N, C-alpha and C positions, 0 to 999 in steps of 0.2 A: 131234428125238427126242420121242416121246410121253411126257409126264411126269404124266399123270393119276394114276398110282399113286404117284408120288413126291412131288407137291406138292399139298397139300390146297387145295381151292378155297375162296375167301373167302365168307363168308355174304352173302346178298343183303341189301342195306340196307333196313330196314323203313321203311315210309312214316310220316312224322312226323304225329302228331295235331295238330289245330288248337290245342289247349292248349299243346303243346310249341312250335309255331311262334310263337304270340303271346308266349310267355314269352321265347323267344330274341329276338324283335323288340324287346321291352321292354329286355332286357339290352344289345342292340346300340346302343341310343340313347346309353348312357353310354360305350361303348367305341369305337364306330365314328364317331359323329357329333359328338363333342365339339368337334373342330376346325372342321368345316364350320358348325356352329350358331353359333359365335362370330364368324363373318366379318362380320355387320352392324356390328360395333363399329368397323371401320376401312375398309370398302369406299368409302363416299361421301367420307370424309376423304382417302383416297388418290387417288380419281378427280379430285377438285376441288383437289388440292394447289396446282399452279401452271400446269398446262398449259391449263386452261380459264379464260378471263377472265370477269369479272363481267358479268352481263347482267340486264336488267329483265324479260326474257321467261322462259318455262319450258321452252324448247326443249332447253337443255342438261340440265336436271334430268330431263325426260321421256325424253330420249335415253339418258341413263345408265341409267334404270330399264328402258327397253326392252332395252338390251344385257344388263343383269343378268338379266332374265326369260328371254330366249332363250338366254343362256349356261347358266343353270341347267337349262333344259329340254332343250337339245341335248346337253350334256356329261354331267352326272351321271345325268339321267333316261334319255335315249335311248341314249347310248353305253354307260354302265356298267350300268345296271339291266337294259336289254333285250338287250344284246349281250355285253359283256365278261365279265359275271358267269357266262355260260355256258361260258367257256373255263377252267374250273377244272381243276386237276390232282388228280383224285381227292378233290375237296372243298377243296383248298388254292388260294389265290390269290396274286397279287403278281407282280412282274417276274420273279422266279426260277421261279415256277410256269409262266409262259409259256415261258421258256427251257428248262425241264425237259421240257415237252411237245415242243418242237422237237427237243431232243436225242434223244428216244426215237423220233420219227417219221422223222428224217433222219440219224440216226447221226452227230451232230456234237458229241457229249459232250466237255466239256473235262476230264473226269476221266480220268487216264491208265490206271488199272487196271480198266477195264470188261471184263466177260466176257459171253459169249453166255448163260451161265446166268442172268445178271441179267434178261435179257429174258423169262424164264419166271416172274418174280415176278407174283403175282396183280394187284398195283396197276400193274405195268408195262403190262398189256394191258387193264386194266379200263376205260380211257377209250375203248375202241372202235377200236383200231388196225386199219386195214383193209389188205387185201392190195393189191399193186400193180395187180391187175385192177380194183379199185374206184377207182383214181386216174385223173384226167383226164390227157391228154397233157401239159398244162402243169404239172400237179402232179408227174408223174413226172420231167419235165425239170428242174423246180426242185429236186427232191430229189436227183437225180443230180449236178446242178451244185454243190449245197452239199457233198455228200459227196466230190467230186473235188478241190475247190479249198480248200486250207488257209487261204488268205488270207480267203475268205468266212466260214469258220468263226471265224477270229480277229475279223473285223469284227462278227459276231453276238455273240461274247463281249464285245467292247468296248462294243457297244450296250447289252447287259444290265448291264454294270458302270457305264456312265454313268447309266442309270436308277436303279440302286442307290445310287450316290454322291449323286445329287440327292435321293433319299429321306433319306439321312443329313444332307444339307444342310438339308432341310426340318425335320429333328429339331432342328437348331440354331436356325433362324429362327422356326418357329411358336411355341415357348414365348415367345420374345422379343417378337414383335409382339402375341400374344394377351394376355399379362400387361400389357405396356406400354399397350395400347389400353384394357384394362379399368381400369387405374389412372388413365388420363387423365381419367376422369370427375371427378376431384378439382378440375379446372380451373374448374368451374362454381361452386365454393364458396369460391374464394380468388383472390387477384390473380395476374396472370401472373408477377410476380416471385417470389412465394411458391411458386407451383406449380412453377417451374423447379427449385427446390431440394428439392422433395418427391417429384416424379414418378419420377425415375431411382432414388434410393435405395429407395423403396418397391417398385418393380418388381424391383430386384436382390435385395432381402430375400426377396420371395416366390419368386423363381427359386431362390435358394440353399436355401430351405426345401423347395421341390419336389424338387430333385435329392438333397437329403440324406435324404429319405424313401424313395428308390427301393429301398434294400437291404431294407426291410421287406416289399416286395412289395405290389402293388395289391390283392391279395385281402383284405387287412385292412380297407381302406376302399372296396373296389370296390362294395359294396352301396349306397354313396351316389352313385355315378356316374350311374346312370340317373335317379334322382329329381332330381338337380341339373340335368341337361340337360333333362329334361321341364319342370321349373319354369322354366328359362330360355326354352325354346321357347314355353311358354304365355304367359310374360311379354312377349316381343317380339311375338308375334302379337296379343296383346290390345292392346298399345300401338299396333301397326300399325292395327288395326281402329278404335281410338279416333281416331287421327290422320286416317285416311281420311274418316270421317264428320264429324269436327269441322272439318277444315281444307279438304279438297278431294275430294269424292266422285267427281269426274270424272277422278281420277288413273288409273283403269282404262284410259283411252284410250291411255295411254303403252305399253300392252302390244302395241300394233300395231307390226310391224317397220318401218312407214313412218317412225317416229320415229328409228330408227337411221340411216336415210338422211338425214333432215333434220339430225340431230346432226353427222354427218361432213361434210355439205355446208357447214354453217355454221362449224364449228370447224376443219375441215381438219387440218393437222398437229397442232395442239394436241389435237384430239379423238382422233386416232390414238394419240398418246403417252399419253393418259389411259387407254387400254385396259389398260395395265399395272396400273393401280389397280382397274379393273373386274374384271380377271381374278381378283382375290382372293376374289370371291364363290364360287368353286369350290374354294378351297383345302381340302384334306381329303377331296376326292372319291375320291382313289386309295385311301383307307382302306377304302372299301366292298369293293374287290377284294382288297386286301392282308390284311384281317382275315376273309376268307371262311372260313378254316379253323376259326375259333372259333364260327361260327354256321352258318347255312344260306342258300342263295340266296333262298328264299322269305321268310325272316324279315327279311333285309336289304332286300329289295324292298318289303315291307309297311311297314317302319319309315320308309323314305325317301319312298315315294309318298304315304302317308296322314298322316304326321306332320311329317317334316322339311321336305319340299318346300313344302307349303302354308304352314307357319309362316314360312319364310324369305321367300316371295313376299309375304306380308302385311306382314312387317317392313320389307322394302325399299319396298313401296308406301306404307306409313305414313311413312317418312322422306321420300320424295319429295313426299308430300302436304304435310307440314310445311314443307319447304324451298321448295315452290312458292308459299307465302304469306308467306315471310319474306325471301328474297333476301339472305342474309348471306354470300354467297360470298367477299367480300373479307376477312372475318375468318377466315383459314385455321385458326388454332389452335382455334377454337370449332366448326368443322365436324366433326361426328362423330355417333355414335349418341346420346349423352346430351343433345344440344341439342334433340332431338325428344321427349325423355321429359318428361311433365308434372312440374312442379317439386315437387309434394307427395310423389312416390314416387321421386325420384332416388336417395336414399340406400339404400333397400332394393334398388333395381335395381342400384346400384353393387356392393353386396355379392354379389348373385346373379351378376353379370357376372364378378367376380373368381373366384368358385368355378367358374363354367363355364369360364373361361380356364384354370384349373388342371387341370380334368378333361380339356379338349381337349389341353393340353400333355402330360399324363400318357399319353394314348393314343398320341401321335406318338413319345414317348420309348420306350414299350414296343415300338412297331412298329419303331423303329430297332434295339433289342436283337434282335428276332426276325430281321430281315433280315441283320444281321451274323452271327448264328448260322447262317443258311442259307448265306451266303457262305463261312464257315469250313468248314462241312460239305462244300461242293462244291469245296474247295481253292482258293478265291479270296480268302481273308483269313487273316492269321496267327492261330494258335490263341490264344484268350483264355480267361480264367476265366469259366465260365458257371455261375451259381448259380440253381437252380430254387427260386423263392420259395413255390411252392404245390404240394403233393402231389396236390391234387384238380383244379385248373384247368390245362388244357393250355396251354402257351405262356407262362406267367407266369415270366419269367426276369429276371435282373439280371446285368449285366456291369460290374464296378467300373471297369475302365480306360476303357471307353467312356462310362460315366456321368459321371465327373469331367472327361473331355475335352469332352463336350457342354456341361457346366456352364460351364467356362472360356470356351468359344467363345461360348456364349449370353450370358454376362455381357459379353464383349468387344463383341459386336454391340450390346447394349443401351446400354452406356456410350459406345461409339464413335459411334453414330448419333443417339441421343436423340430421334428423331422417327419417326413411323409412315410418313412418305413414303419414306425410304430403306430402312427395313425392309420396306415393302411392295414396293418395286422388287426387292429381293433375293429375298423369298419368292415373288413372282410368277414370276420366271424359273425357280426350282427346281420350282414346281408344274407349269408348262407344259412343261418339259423332260421330266419324268416321264410326262406325258400323251402327248407326242410319241413317246417310246420305246414306250409301251404300244400306241399306234396302229400303229407299224411292226411290232412283234412280232405283234400281232393279225392284221395282213394276211397274215403268213406262216402263222399258225395256221389261218386260214380255208382256205388252199389245202392245206397239208400235213397238218393234223390233222382238219379237218372235211370235207376233200375236196370243197370247193365250187369253183365256177368262178373262174378267175383274174380275170375281169371284176368279180365281186362284191368280191374283195379290192381291186382297183383303185378301185372305187367307194367302198369303206369308207375307204381311205387318202386318197382325193382329197377326200371330203366333210369328214371330221373333221380330216384333216391340214391342209387349207386354213384352217379356222377356227383351229386351234392355231398354224399358221404366222403368222397375222395377229397373234395375241396374243404369240407368241414374238418377232416383230420389234419390237413395241411395248415389250416388256420389255428386249430386248437393246440398244435404242437408249439405254437409261438405264444403260449399263455403268458410267460414272464416278459415277453417283448412287446406288450401292448394289448394282447388279446384278452387280458383279464378285465379290461375296462367295460366292454359290453356285458360280460358275465356279472360283474359287480353291480352295474346299473340294473340288469334284469332281475337280480336277486332282490335288490331294494324295492323296485317298483312292483315285482311279483308279490313280495311280502305285504306291501301296502294294499294291493288289490285283493289278495286272498283274505287278509284280516278284515277288511271292510266288508267283503262279500259274506264271510262267515258270521261276523257280528250282525249284519243286516238280516241274514237268514234266521239266526237265533232270536233276534228281537221280534221278527214276524211270527215265529212259532209261539213265542210267549203271548203275543196278541191273540192268536187263534185259540190258544188253550184257556185264556182268561176272558174271552168275550162274554157278554152278558146274555142270558137266556131271554128269548122272546116272551116267555111266561112272566118274567120279572117286569117287563115293560107293560104287558097287558094288565098286570095287577095294579099299576099306578093310575090307570084311567086316562081319559083324554087330556087332562091338565098335567099329567105326569106327576101328580101329587104336589105340585108347586104352582106358583104364580107364573102365568105366561105373559111376558112383556112384549111390546111392539118391537119389530125388527126381525132380521134373519140371523140365526146362529149357524155359522159355517164351521163344522168340526172336521179338521184334517185327520185322516186315518189311512193306514196302509191296507186295511181289511176291505175285501170286496163283498163280504156277506157278514151278517151278524152285527151286533151292537158292540162297539169297542168299550173296553174297560174305562177309558178316559171319560166317557159320557156318564156312567154310573158314579164315578168318582166325583165329577162336577156336580151332578144332581144331588148327591148325598150331602155335599158340603155347602151348597149355596141354595137359598130359598126361592130363586127365580130363574126362569129360562125364557128364551125367545119364542114368539108365537109360531115361527117357522124354523125348523131345524133341518139342516142338510148335512149328511155324512158324505164328505167329499174325498174321493180317492183319485189321485193323479198318478197314473202308472204307465210304464213302458211295456210294449209288447214286442216279441221277436220278429218284427217286420220293419223295413226301413221307413215306411210312411203309412200313416192312417188317413184315409180320405176324410175330409171335413164332414161328409155326409154320414160317416160312421163314428164320429168323434166321441159321442156320449152314450153311456148306458144309464138309463134313469129308471128308478123304481120306488116303491113305497116301503117304508118300514112301519109295520103295524097298520091299524085301520085308518080310513081317510081322515076322521076327525082329529087324529093325533097331529097331522101336518108335519110328519117326519118323512123325509125323502133321502134316497141314496143316489148319488151321482158319481159315476166313474168316467173320468176323462182319460182317453187312451191316446198315447203318442208312440210313434215309431222311433227307432234309435237315431234317425237323421231328421226328425221333424223339428221345426222351429216353434218354440212355445210363444204364445201371444203375450202382449203386455197385459197388465192387471185389469185395466178398465174394460178392455175388449173381452177378456176372459170372463169377467164377472157378468157382463151383458149376455154373452153366449150361455153362461151357466143358468141364469135366471130364465132366459128364453127357452132353454131345453126343458126346464121344469114346467114352464107354462105350456109348452107344446105337448109334454107328457100328459098333463092334466086334460088338455083339449082332446087328444087323440088316444086316450087310454082305452085300448081294446085288447082282449086276450090274444087275438090272432097276430098282433104286432109285437108280442112279448116273447122274450127268451127265458125259459125257466132255468133258474140257477138254484139247484137244490143244495141244501145244507142240512147237517144233522139236526140243527136246532131251529131252522128257519126255512121257509119256502117263499122266496121272493121271485117276482116276475120282473125282468128288466126289459125295457124297450129301447131300441136303437133310435137315437135322435141326433140329427146333424146340427151343425152350427147355424146361427141365424143367417149368415151370409150364404150358406149352401142350401138352405131350405126356403126356397122362394115362396112356397105356398103355405108356410107356417106362420106362427105368431111373430109379430115384430114388437120391439119395445122402443118407446120414445121417451127420452128424459130431457127435462129442461127445468129452469128454476124461476119461471115467471108467474106460475099459477099454483095455488095450494089445494087443488082438488084432484080427485082420482076418477078415472073413467076407463071403461073398456069400449073402444071404438067399435061400432057395428053390433053391439050386443044389448045395450040398455042405456038409459039416460045417466048422466053423471051424478055422482053423489054430492050432496051439499057439503061444503067444507066445514070442518068442526071449529076451526080457529082462523077466520078470514084475516085477522090482523097480522098473522104470522106467515111470512113468505117462506116456503120450503120447496124442495125439489118435487117436481111433478113427474109421475111415472104413468105412462099409458101403454096398454097392450093393444096393438092393432091386430084384430082377428079377421081372417078372411071371411067375406060375406057368405060364402057357401057353407061355412061351418055350422053344424047344429050343436048348440051348447045348451044343456039343461040348467035348471036353477042351481043344482049342486055344484056343477063345474064353474058357473058364473060366480058363485060365492067364493069358491076356492081360489079362482083367479084374482078376484078383488082383494081377498085377504093377502095373497102373494104380493100384489101391487102395494098395498099399505105397508107391508113388511119391508119391501124394497125402499119405499119412501122414508121409512124410519131409519134405514141404514143397515149395514152388515157388520157383524162382529166376528172376528176370526179366533177360534179356539184351537190353539196348537198345543201339542203334547211336548213337555220338556222332560225328556227321558234321562234317567240315570241307570245305565246298564252295568250290572255287576254279575260276576260268576256265582253260581250257587255254592252253598256250603258243601264241602266234600268233593268239589271239582278238582281235576288234576292241576298240577302246577302250570303246565303248558297252557291250559285253558284259562287259568287265572291271569297269566301274563298277556295272552292274546286279547281277552275281554277287558280286564281291569286297567291294563296299561295301553295296549295297542289300539283297540277299537275306541276306547274312551277318549284317548288323545286325538284320534282322527275325527271323532264326532264333534268334539269341542272346537276343533279348528277348521271344520268344513262349513260350507254355506247351508242355510236353511232351505226349505222348499222354495222352488223357483218363483212361484206366484206370490209368496209371502215376503219377498225381499223388500218391496217398497210400500208395504202396508203401513199406514200411520200407526204409531204405537198406541194411540188412544183407542184404536179399533181392535187391538190384539190382546188376547188373554192367554197366558201360558198356564197349563195345568201340569204340575210335577207328577211324574210316575217313576217308580223304581222297578226296573226289570231284573228279575232274578233268573238269569239264563244258565 
């Protein structure tokens, strides 16, 4: 159906000026590259831990440098900067952005209450979705195969969840290894015995301080992030240049890939196992894609290509130049970044390194909060308390439960391992697993979203996948030496996510199967067979069509109901943002005289939910606007086997400047519709109550029926709103398998009881809330 008249088109994005791009590039240094820029602290120490034996030649040192150089060149520079960054989801990046793109192009969405109307959202089509005619034979075949086989859709979801869980694991491991490595510089100014008793407590104290500051929000100290990282990058590059010219100017020869071959030929198995340490040079690369929504492609590319990349290369070359003239590989505890720092400036460098490690850790913690918010929005993580710490900066959030969980896990890793070797093994496996998942999802995006040849996708996954598989095997072989940590964390978080998603899906299927027939409603008559009392009854439901069973359960057991009933569904759609102009879908349930409405509020997985009062105002205004502008040509037919509802796209009151406005105050006790008719006389002038007015545009043509319906909605709003929430008890059916009983009766039930309620219902007064118990036999 043509919706040009119903849905306003989104404005064309203006081209950013160079001043804006450079400003964003400067800011991205503090947010995106904090983790990546601190990797020189521990790469050489991890690579030379135990796997490579001491040698009087420089082949091992030059071989490691060659691997570091080409790994940085091929993975962050070639793969992310030139390819992956282009696979944004309307400006957003990350694992779930790729999964969201695939959901829209192949109809494999994991959300149960998707509608055809969602496909008409401006951001749904903005990324250039093409018709089947533009797809190749292989692309069409792959699309139809994914849509037909549920098992493939589940595998795709599991793949996205694994990548997400490894990012969470990285949120535990990165702060531990970054801070621990920064503090390890103290070993050069004290004995080994003294250092053992200082290093771990100092690292733990910094980590506790870091996590304790999270609830203040990074916007309060965020202005320091970019200067700290820039100072650190200038510091390590300057030290690198000094070491190159002072110790070994010929170190540039190691950039030849021939040294990688010589390295593996000489070291054999030990060299292959050391790749797990070399891999750490690209830790934090995924942040370039994950934090894309905060900046722009061009700004991230400029910052990495012209600042971060050359600084890191110079730093690694400088370390290699120093080590090539000292050959101290046997003293493992002294191998690290600080040993190559001139003695006169070690203390200032130590302080800068600690600050840089804190900034890098802060970025990955904030990223973990963001990805958990995305998972929760898409129905793959239990609802948690999300606090927006900044009203100006998008994406600055704080999740208390996750923050303290990360802190405890981070401290456990630090105290349990006490060395960068095992921390590096664990962090390396988490990093490379996320990259492998990104490579797999990108190969599908190339075919399904970009409509390129399947051979190009095979070439992409073969080239980058083979490199990542080599590093993955080197990391996995160290399972018992620390690599088990990210696997254990991934299994725990994956189980939580999958159990929640499975239980939510089964609960929704029960709602669909048990929704009430429209014929049952029609048989009740306009009064629904009961007394209609003043006020608005707001029934929360996951259904997007039909009458939920909770309504019939309520009506059957209570003799009265509100004069206006709204079936409210707050749902997420597989796009990052929903325009305020497209926020609501509003329609009727039954004939006009029933005063039953359905309102679907749609949010993207990165959208910020409004506070309760503002949301209530937008909700009432959307219903009033629907009444005023109810026209068939502005409606979207959403057909259902038992119901035929027409839904109209309505924007929020702030986005619809020509729509109805609502004004509330508490000084007068009458109701009126401004611009339509004279005010009604107050029924009880002695009682002061909230006054509600609808301000209708003068150009509007409102007949008597609309006028009466708007007046009734005003009176209902004045009387107040009651929130009817379902209190569900989910149980597995009789005869279900033992695994299903464990998942539903134990796992999902435990998560449901310990998770948050609906976002908008958190601060509703208890006097206005009514819970209706329902037993779900799934």
